[in-house]
VMD Tcl script that draws the C-alpha trace (Angstrom):
set ca {
  {223.77 51.90 131.46}
  {224.56 50.12 134.15}
  {221.91 48.75 136.41}
  {223.08 50.11 139.47}
  {222.38 53.38 138.43}
  {218.80 55.37 138.17}
  {217.51 54.74 135.25}
  {215.74 58.11 133.81}
  {217.43 61.45 133.66}
  {216.07 63.64 136.86}
  {214.94 67.34 136.02}
  {216.63 69.16 139.12}
  {216.16 72.50 137.28}
  {213.46 73.92 139.93}
  {214.49 76.46 143.02}
  {214.47 75.27 146.41}
  {211.00 75.18 147.93}
  {210.27 76.19 151.66}
  {209.37 72.88 152.62}
  {212.56 71.01 154.29}
  {211.70 67.52 152.88}
  {211.61 69.43 149.36}
  {214.69 70.74 149.77}
  {216.11 67.32 150.71}
  {214.49 65.52 147.96}
  {215.84 68.20 145.50}
  {219.56 67.69 146.76}
  {219.74 63.91 146.87}
  {217.90 63.87 143.51}
  {220.38 66.40 142.21}
  {223.37 64.28 143.51}
  {221.64 60.99 141.35}
  {220.91 62.93 138.50}
  {224.68 63.51 137.50}
  {225.39 59.56 137.95}
  {223.00 58.36 134.80}
  {225.25 58.37 132.32}
  {228.03 56.32 134.43}
  {229.30 52.95 134.20}
  {229.89 50.99 137.01}
  {233.80 50.66 136.49}
  {233.26 54.60 136.58}
  {232.00 54.80 140.11}
  {235.33 53.06 142.02}
  {238.53 55.16 140.23}
  {240.91 57.10 142.32}
  {243.17 58.90 140.11}
  {245.13 60.47 142.84}
  {244.78 60.87 146.81}
  {243.24 64.56 146.22}
  {240.11 63.25 144.71}
  {237.55 60.53 145.32}
  {235.38 57.30 144.01}
  {231.93 58.76 142.81}
  {230.95 55.43 144.98}
  {233.19 57.36 147.84}
  {230.64 60.81 147.49}
  {227.28 58.58 147.13}
  {227.46 56.69 150.83}
  {229.44 59.68 152.52}
  {226.85 62.54 151.91}
  {224.51 59.55 152.82}
  {226.79 58.69 156.14}
  {226.45 62.77 157.26}
  {222.90 62.60 157.42}
  {222.68 59.27 159.33}
  {225.77 60.34 161.32}
  {224.39 63.50 162.47}
  {221.08 63.91 162.06}
  {219.15 60.58 162.85}
  {221.60 58.68 164.96}
  {221.75 61.14 167.41}
  {217.57 61.37 167.20}
  {217.46 58.10 167.64}
  {216.86 56.46 163.99}
  {219.40 53.59 164.39}
  {220.75 52.60 160.74}
  {220.27 48.68 159.41}
  {222.94 46.55 160.97}
  {224.47 45.61 157.82}
  {225.46 49.35 157.59}
  {227.45 48.95 161.08}
  {231.32 49.84 159.47}
  {230.15 52.67 156.89}
  {231.43 54.69 160.06}
  {234.38 53.75 159.10}
  {234.93 53.89 155.61}
  {233.02 56.86 154.81}
  {233.89 59.68 157.79}
  {236.19 61.91 155.89}
  {238.08 63.95 158.25}
  {235.82 64.17 161.95}
  {237.93 63.03 164.49}
  {235.40 63.25 167.21}
  {233.30 60.51 165.46}
  {236.36 57.80 165.13}
  {238.94 56.59 163.15}
  {238.41 56.29 159.17}
  {240.17 54.75 156.10}
  {243.13 56.90 154.72}
  {242.15 59.06 152.45}
  {244.51 57.90 149.46}
  {242.63 54.30 149.94}
  {239.36 55.44 149.26}
  {239.95 53.86 145.73}
  {240.74 50.08 147.16}
  {237.12 50.14 148.50}
  {235.77 47.32 145.70}
  {232.56 45.93 148.73}
  {230.63 47.89 149.46}
  {229.43 47.24 145.95}
  {227.76 50.32 143.99}
  {224.35 48.60 144.19}
  {224.62 48.41 147.88}
  {225.67 51.70 148.36}
  {222.87 53.05 146.14}
  {220.85 50.99 148.65}
  {222.36 52.18 151.95}
  {221.39 55.60 149.91}
  {217.29 55.00 149.86}
  {217.43 53.34 153.62}
  {218.39 56.73 154.49}
  {216.14 58.69 152.16}
  {213.25 57.09 153.87}
  {214.52 57.29 157.40}
  {215.18 61.23 156.45}
  {211.20 61.24 155.15}
  {210.18 59.70 158.23}
  {212.11 61.75 160.32}
  {211.30 65.00 159.03}
  {207.22 64.02 158.25}
  {207.30 62.89 161.97}
  {209.34 65.76 163.67}
  {207.70 68.14 166.32}
  {208.03 72.15 165.25}
  {210.52 72.44 167.98}
  {212.93 69.41 167.10}
  {212.44 71.32 163.29}
  {214.06 74.20 164.96}
  {216.71 73.00 166.48}
  {217.84 70.77 164.21}
  {217.16 72.82 161.02}
  {221.03 74.26 160.78}
  {222.25 71.15 160.67}
  {219.94 69.33 158.08}
  {220.80 72.67 155.79}
  {224.25 71.83 156.36}
  {224.30 68.46 155.35}
  {222.43 69.70 151.95}
  {224.70 72.30 151.19}
  {227.41 69.64 152.42}
  {226.28 67.42 149.62}
  {225.93 70.00 146.63}
  {230.09 70.15 147.47}
  {230.12 66.54 146.80}
  {228.19 67.56 143.61}
  {231.10 69.42 142.57}
  {233.82 67.01 143.27}
  {231.96 64.00 141.61}
  {232.53 66.14 138.65}
  {236.10 67.45 139.08}
  {237.07 63.94 140.71}
  {235.64 62.18 137.96}
  {236.73 64.95 135.40}
  {240.75 64.07 136.89}
  {240.39 60.39 136.24}
  {238.79 60.71 133.15}
  {241.51 62.62 131.74}
  {244.14 59.68 132.94}
  {242.45 57.40 130.69}
  {243.88 57.33 127.08}
  {240.79 57.21 125.99}
  {239.69 59.95 126.80}
  {235.84 58.94 128.41}
  {233.36 61.32 127.64}
  {231.23 62.48 130.76}
  {228.56 63.44 128.91}
  {227.77 65.27 125.15}
  {227.81 69.05 125.96}
  {226.10 72.23 124.44}
  {228.29 73.61 122.45}
  {228.70 77.75 123.40}
  {229.30 79.89 120.12}
  {232.60 81.62 120.23}
  {232.40 84.40 122.32}
  {234.09 87.64 121.57}
  {235.06 89.19 124.93}
  {236.25 92.44 123.54}
  {239.68 93.96 125.21}
  {239.78 94.00 129.09}
  {238.66 96.96 131.17}
  {239.03 98.13 134.61}
  {236.41 99.31 136.96}
  {237.42 101.60 139.77}
  {236.36 101.17 143.51}
  {236.48 103.29 146.18}
  {238.42 102.26 149.29}
  {237.37 102.98 152.78}
  {236.05 101.00 155.97}
  {233.44 98.82 154.35}
  {231.75 95.93 155.74}
  {232.14 92.04 154.78}
  {231.11 89.05 156.28}
  {227.63 86.82 156.15}
  {224.41 88.72 157.60}
  {220.61 87.41 157.60}
  {219.32 84.62 158.55}
  {219.90 82.48 155.53}
  {221.94 79.64 155.79}
  {225.65 79.86 155.19}
  {229.36 78.58 156.37}
  {230.35 79.31 159.84}
  {233.30 80.89 157.88}
  {231.72 83.49 156.56}
  {230.81 84.93 159.70}
  {231.05 87.50 161.53}
  {230.49 89.84 159.78}
  {232.89 92.35 160.30}
  {234.63 96.16 159.10}
  {237.35 95.86 156.91}
  {239.58 98.71 155.58}
  {240.22 98.67 151.59}
  {242.37 100.57 149.50}
  {241.32 102.09 146.58}
  {241.83 99.82 143.82}
  {240.55 98.53 140.20}
  {239.22 94.83 139.11}
  {239.09 93.92 136.16}
  {235.92 94.05 134.38}
  {235.41 90.13 133.22}
  {238.11 86.86 133.47}
  {241.40 86.27 131.95}
  {240.91 84.15 128.88}
  {242.96 81.22 127.05}
  {243.85 83.28 124.81}
  {245.39 85.84 127.23}
  {246.78 83.33 128.96}
  {248.43 81.62 125.32}
  {250.12 84.94 125.20}
  {251.45 84.62 128.79}
  {252.66 81.16 128.06}
  {254.36 82.20 124.21}
  {256.49 85.10 126.48}
  {257.97 82.01 128.48}
  {255.73 82.45 131.45}
  {256.63 79.14 132.69}
  {259.97 79.55 132.16}
  {261.03 83.05 133.87}
  {261.26 82.87 137.12}
  {260.65 86.25 138.17}
  {256.79 86.16 137.89}
  {256.50 83.19 140.62}
  {256.52 83.07 144.28}
  {259.35 80.74 145.35}
  {257.20 77.99 146.54}
  {255.40 78.31 143.32}
  {258.61 78.40 141.25}
  {259.73 75.45 142.68}
  {256.62 73.39 142.40}
  {256.25 74.26 138.53}
  {259.95 72.94 137.72}
  {258.85 70.28 140.13}
  {255.46 69.50 138.57}
  {257.01 70.47 135.04}
  {254.22 72.48 134.55}
  {254.10 74.23 130.86}
  {250.43 74.99 130.51}
  {247.18 74.88 132.58}
  {245.43 71.10 133.56}
  {244.24 69.37 130.83}
  {245.65 71.35 128.20}
  {247.34 68.96 125.42}
  {250.40 68.80 124.28}
  {250.06 70.48 120.96}
  {248.52 73.55 122.34}
  {245.45 73.25 120.85}
  {243.56 70.99 122.31}
  {242.46 70.48 125.94}
  {240.11 67.56 127.91}
  {237.03 68.51 128.57}
  {233.69 66.46 130.69}
  {232.73 66.01 126.82}
  {235.92 64.46 125.95}
  {238.55 66.51 123.72}
  {237.85 70.10 122.24}
  {239.54 72.60 120.63}
  {241.23 75.46 122.97}
  {238.25 77.96 121.82}
  {240.48 81.65 123.19}
  {237.23 83.03 123.93}
  {236.61 81.50 126.71}
  {238.08 82.00 130.79}
  {241.31 80.12 131.18}
  {240.45 77.52 133.63}
  {242.53 74.45 135.98}
  {244.72 77.12 137.00}
  {246.72 76.83 140.35}
  {247.12 79.99 142.89}
  {250.87 80.34 141.69}
  {249.63 80.46 138.35}
  {247.31 82.76 138.17}
  {249.59 84.97 140.94}
  {252.24 84.61 138.08}
  {250.08 85.43 135.41}
  {249.12 88.35 137.08}
  {252.30 89.48 137.70}
  {253.11 89.01 133.99}
  {250.21 91.05 133.03}
  {251.34 94.08 135.21}
  {248.60 93.33 138.16}
  {247.85 91.51 141.02}
  {244.77 89.32 142.00}
  {242.12 90.56 143.86}
  {241.79 90.37 147.79}
  {238.61 88.38 148.76}
  {237.36 91.55 150.20}
  {237.83 93.51 146.99}
  {235.84 90.54 145.25}
  {233.24 90.50 147.65}
  {232.32 94.26 147.51}
  {232.76 94.54 143.71}
  {230.33 91.06 144.09}
  {227.90 93.13 146.54}
  {223.80 92.01 146.50}
  {224.47 91.31 142.95}
  {221.96 88.92 141.31}
  {223.68 85.47 141.65}
  {223.62 84.83 137.84}
  {225.89 82.49 135.74}
  {226.99 79.16 134.07}
  {226.56 76.70 137.09}
  {226.37 73.41 136.60}
  {222.42 73.53 135.65}
  {223.39 74.92 132.41}
  {224.96 71.39 131.47}
  {227.80 72.56 129.87}
  {230.37 71.84 132.92}
  {233.07 74.08 131.29}
  {233.59 78.11 131.24}
  {231.83 79.29 128.40}
  {232.98 82.59 126.75}
  {231.36 86.15 126.81}
  {229.07 86.50 123.70}
  {230.20 90.56 123.10}
  {232.23 93.12 124.47}
  {231.36 94.58 127.27}
  {230.22 98.01 127.52}
  {231.33 100.10 130.66}
  {230.73 99.36 133.63}
  {230.65 97.05 136.65}
  {232.09 93.69 136.46}
  {230.57 90.77 135.17}
  {231.05 86.72 135.49}
  {231.87 86.87 139.15}
  {229.47 83.75 139.39}
  {229.99 80.88 137.67}
  {232.47 79.34 135.03}
  {235.46 79.09 137.14}
  {236.54 79.77 140.78}
  {238.43 83.25 140.67}
  {241.42 82.89 142.96}
  {242.01 85.47 145.25}
  {245.81 86.77 147.39}
  {243.82 86.01 150.62}
  {245.12 83.29 152.75}
  {242.22 81.10 154.24}
  {241.95 82.47 157.73}
  {239.52 83.17 160.44}
  {237.18 86.43 160.53}
  {237.57 88.14 163.84}
  {235.33 86.75 166.26}
  {234.70 83.92 164.39}
  {234.26 80.88 166.51}
  {233.86 77.06 165.74}
  {231.00 75.19 166.75}
  {231.12 73.48 169.39}
  {231.56 69.34 168.89}
  {232.38 67.26 165.96}
  {230.85 69.63 163.39}
  {233.45 72.32 164.99}
  {235.84 70.41 162.50}
  {233.98 71.21 159.32}
  {235.88 74.69 157.89}
  {237.74 76.04 160.78}
  {240.54 73.40 161.20}
  {241.29 74.01 157.67}
  {242.79 77.79 158.22}
  {246.31 77.01 157.44}
  {248.16 76.71 153.75}
  {244.91 77.50 152.10}
  {244.04 80.31 149.39}
  {240.46 81.71 149.16}
  {238.59 81.28 146.10}
  {235.41 82.72 145.26}
  {232.37 83.32 143.19}
  {231.85 79.44 142.06}
  {232.46 77.82 139.02}
  {230.45 75.70 136.01}
  {230.27 72.43 138.57}
  {228.33 74.55 141.32}
  {224.68 74.47 142.14}
  {222.99 77.80 141.61}
  {221.20 77.47 144.89}
  {224.49 76.84 146.40}
  {226.73 80.16 145.75}
  {226.24 83.60 147.11}
  {228.75 86.40 147.66}
  {229.99 85.62 151.17}
  {231.19 81.72 150.44}
  {234.61 81.25 150.78}
  {235.99 78.26 148.83}
  {239.43 77.50 149.91}
  {242.48 75.05 148.32}
  {245.92 74.24 148.99}
  {248.37 76.68 146.55}
  {249.04 74.02 144.43}
  {245.34 72.82 143.62}
  {244.47 72.44 139.79}
  {241.64 69.76 139.59}
  {239.35 71.94 140.93}
  {237.44 74.64 137.89}
  {240.11 77.90 138.79}
  {240.36 80.86 136.92}
  {241.86 84.02 137.24}
  {240.41 88.02 137.68}
  {242.90 90.71 137.70}
  {242.98 93.54 139.85}
  {245.36 96.97 140.23}
  {246.44 99.01 142.75}
  {244.63 102.56 141.94}
  {247.97 104.36 142.57}
  {250.51 101.55 140.65}
  {247.93 101.90 137.28}
  {247.91 105.95 137.32}
  {251.97 105.78 137.68}
  {251.51 102.96 134.68}
  {249.52 105.17 133.13}
  {251.71 108.33 133.11}
  {255.07 106.39 132.39}
  {253.36 105.13 129.55}
  {252.20 108.35 128.01}
}
mol new
graphics top color blue
foreach p $ca { graphics top sphere $p radius 0.5 }
foreach p [lrange $ca 0 end-1] q [lrange $ca 1 end] { graphics top cylinder $p $q radius 0.2 }
display resetview
């Protein structure tokens, strides 16, 4: 193992403390814990423009605290990190110029060891700052610090998704970490839960942290609908492939069909050409038909839904189904780094697998809620400027920290994105379903 990597495996299973410093320590340790099995060479690979090297993620998340907490409060950094803003700024135009995203993999310097030194220096300064900060200053900065911690948790997930893409491009199929193999499941037939229509409220409420795009809370009108009680499985998706799903344009949106043909999609990302195995962060493994299908683009999810005589849910339908449900599921803390199957058929009732396993595509375009206003200044660029040409996903995945997710969380990606842990839950309009049943009977 590289000497640049922390030598000990770190336990990150404990929940957040009420102490802001304890929360900071927890998140920063969790990031480095993901890297304990990496070699130095693993830190510097960039396999596509949408992905970033692990080294860049480690530095960028430290740059965030330095730029938005320490520097504005007069806690200047060491002289040798003066050029880091250009290297490790992501997309904050108000902060200044930065290296193009697609060129992050060309940064042989600073070295991995120097990036860890930078992280440690930022951590020391943050500890001193938080210890010396009076209550009034903490009240003023607590939202920005919480944003930085949640921002780092997003990059923990990106470390895993970006590494998986890089490792999958390697003919040796490196193993990120040996994974506990969940037993083959038996999810049973897909069932439908009926949800009434009407005027309902969605969006974040309360004083706990949430990203600005989760509010304001507002009313929406929802038609009566059905929601599948579980996620679509590999076996069900194999049936779509066997029925010519990738060769029948009638199921596809126009942009989706063009992308499918241009990119020569014939199966989910990381499925091998034999159709019997896939690449995971634990290496190659057989396709388990009972596991949720994963690494699906919005275009593929939408095409599958049309083939199945259904549709994707709206984000309002998804959020109302999740309601105040406890956030439980297969998250990064489980150590699977892979979706797992339901162990047995579900009893009649509400949906499961709403949280964890895979991000669930909705049919909703990522747009502002009524009354949304981005924050003033550079941090206003965090979410608002991406509200175009993106689709909303909900629920988190097997690479998401459990403490990071909630029912109002709005993730978003372009419709052709496949390298995230994304999958499918189906929905139907009640009237359409009843008409179909009558015809079938």
